N, C-alpha and C positions, 0 to 999 in steps of 0.2 A: 504493500500500500504506500509506495513512495512514488512521487511524480515530479518530473522536471518539465515545466511548460515553457515553450518558446513562442513569443508573440512578435508581431511586426510593429506594434504600437508601444512607444515609450510611455504614453499616457496610461494605457491599460496596465502595463507592467507596474508602473509606479503607484497607480491607484490600488492595485491588489496588495502591494507591499506596504501601503499606508503612507508613502512619501508624498503623494498628491491627494487632494480631496476631490471627490466627485461632486459636481455642482448641479448638472442638469438632472431632471427627474428620471429620464430614461437611463442615464449612466448610473444613477444611484440604485435603480431597480436591478440592472445587470450586475452591479458590484455586489449587491446583497445576495443574488443567486450564486454568483461565482464564489463568494466567501463561504456560503453554505456548502457548496461542493468541495471546496478546499479543506474544510474542517473534517471531512470524511477520510482524509489521508493521514498516514503516520508522519510523513515529511512532505513538504511542498516547497518548490523553488520555481521562480519565474524569471526569465530574462528576455530582454528585447534583442531581436536578431537584426543586424544591419541589413539594409536593402541588398547589398552586394552578396549576401550569403543566404538569401531567402528564395532561391530559384525553385527548390523542392516544394516549399509552401505555396508559391504561386501556381505551380503545376497542380497541386492538390486542390486549390481553390477553384481552378478552371474546370476540374473534372465534373463538377455538378451540372454543368450545361452540356455535357457530352452524352451521346447515345452509346449504350453499352451492348446493343444487340449483336454487334460484330465480334465481340471478345470471346475467345475460346476458354480462357481461364476465368475462375471466379474472382470477381472484384466486389468487395463489400463497400458500399457507399451509402451513407445516411444523409438524406437531404431534408433539412428542416423546412417545413412548409409555412410555419408561422413564427413570429418572434417569440422568444421564450418568456417575455414579460407581458405579452398581450395575446388574446385569442383573436381569431379571424372575425372581423366585423364586416358583414355584407348587408347592404341595404336593399330591401325589395323595392323595385321601381314600379313596374306595371306588369300585369299578367297578360301574356300573349294569347290570342285566340286563333285556333286553327294551326296547320303546319307551318313551320318556319324553316330557315336554313339549317337549324339544329336538329330537326325532327329525326332524320335518318341516323345521325350520329348517336342521339340519345337512344333510339330503338336498338341500335347495334350494341352500345355499351351496356344497356340495361337488360336486354333480352337475347342478344346475339342474332337478331333478325337483320337480313340484308336484302337489298333490292334483287329482283329476279335477273336483271341485266348483269352479266358477269363483269363487264367493264366498270359499271357503276359500283358494283359490290366491291371490286378490288380497290377502287378509289376511296370508298368509305373505310375499308380495313386499314389502308395506309394512313389516311387522315386521322383515324381514331387514335393512333399512337400519340398524337399531340394533345389529346383531350382526356378528361377524367370526370366521372360523375361523382360528386360529393354531396351526400344527403339529397339526392334527386336534382341537383343543380349542375349544369354543365360548365366546366372550367377548362381553359386552354393553358397549356404550359407556356411560360414566358421567360425571357432572359432578364427582364427588368424587375419582375416581381414573382413571388412564388406561383401564383395562379391569377389568371384573368377571368372574371365572370363573363360567360357568354350571354349575350342579350339578343332578343329578336328585334324586328323592325320598329315596333311601337316603343320598346324600351330604348332602343338606339336613338330614336327621334327625341325622346325625353332627355337622354344624356347630352346630346348635342345642344338642345335648347338650354339646359342648365349651364353648360359651359359658356355659351354665348351670352345669355342674359340673366341667368339665375344665380345660384349660390356662388359659382366661380366668377361670374361677371367678367368674361374675357372676350374681347372682340379681336379675333385673330384669324389667320388664314387656315386653309384646310389641314395642312401638315401639323400646325400647332394644335388644332382641335383634336386630331387623331392622337398626337403625343399626349395631350392632357387626358383624354379618355383612357388611354393605356395606363398612365400614371395613377388615375383614379381606380384602376383595376377592372376595366371593362373591355370586351372584345366582341366584334361581330364581323362577319365575312365581307361585308360591303362598306366597311368604315371609311375607307379612303374616298370612295365614290359619294357616300352620303354626306361627307363633310364639305363637299364642293359647294 
């Protein structure tokens, strides 16, 4: 039960050692969790690794956005889908009526049903690798955030409206609107076209 931790952040190392004080609420919460974990070890030491010596750590951090389907050896990777200090908060926007662009994906992920057309079925199987059903809601994997909530046309219209004139109050071009929607955690297949 001995551990030597190497981190790339001088701030984090010194906060855990008690040399620096955590001031922001999120940092205080993370520090509390980290100190709780540290107390479970017989000995604990932490050191900051200079940038020039952290190539292995950089490679490990990039592994989370990699597909592992092609690997022949077993690789154990744990991907955290939510922050350890907060749970996932998703706001219900508007209920969709009738089939949407998500319907075939949801049917495949939920029940394994595919369209009769083999070409269409293959396309759905390939596309489904990027999606996940969590508590009945479709999410898309993302490089920027753990998951993007998939929305239908009515919900997408509401999200765009809110970005332009509502809560976000942002008058911006199409690319900025799409980027903002993604940062807010939303995705739909026609987002670039709809933002025009």
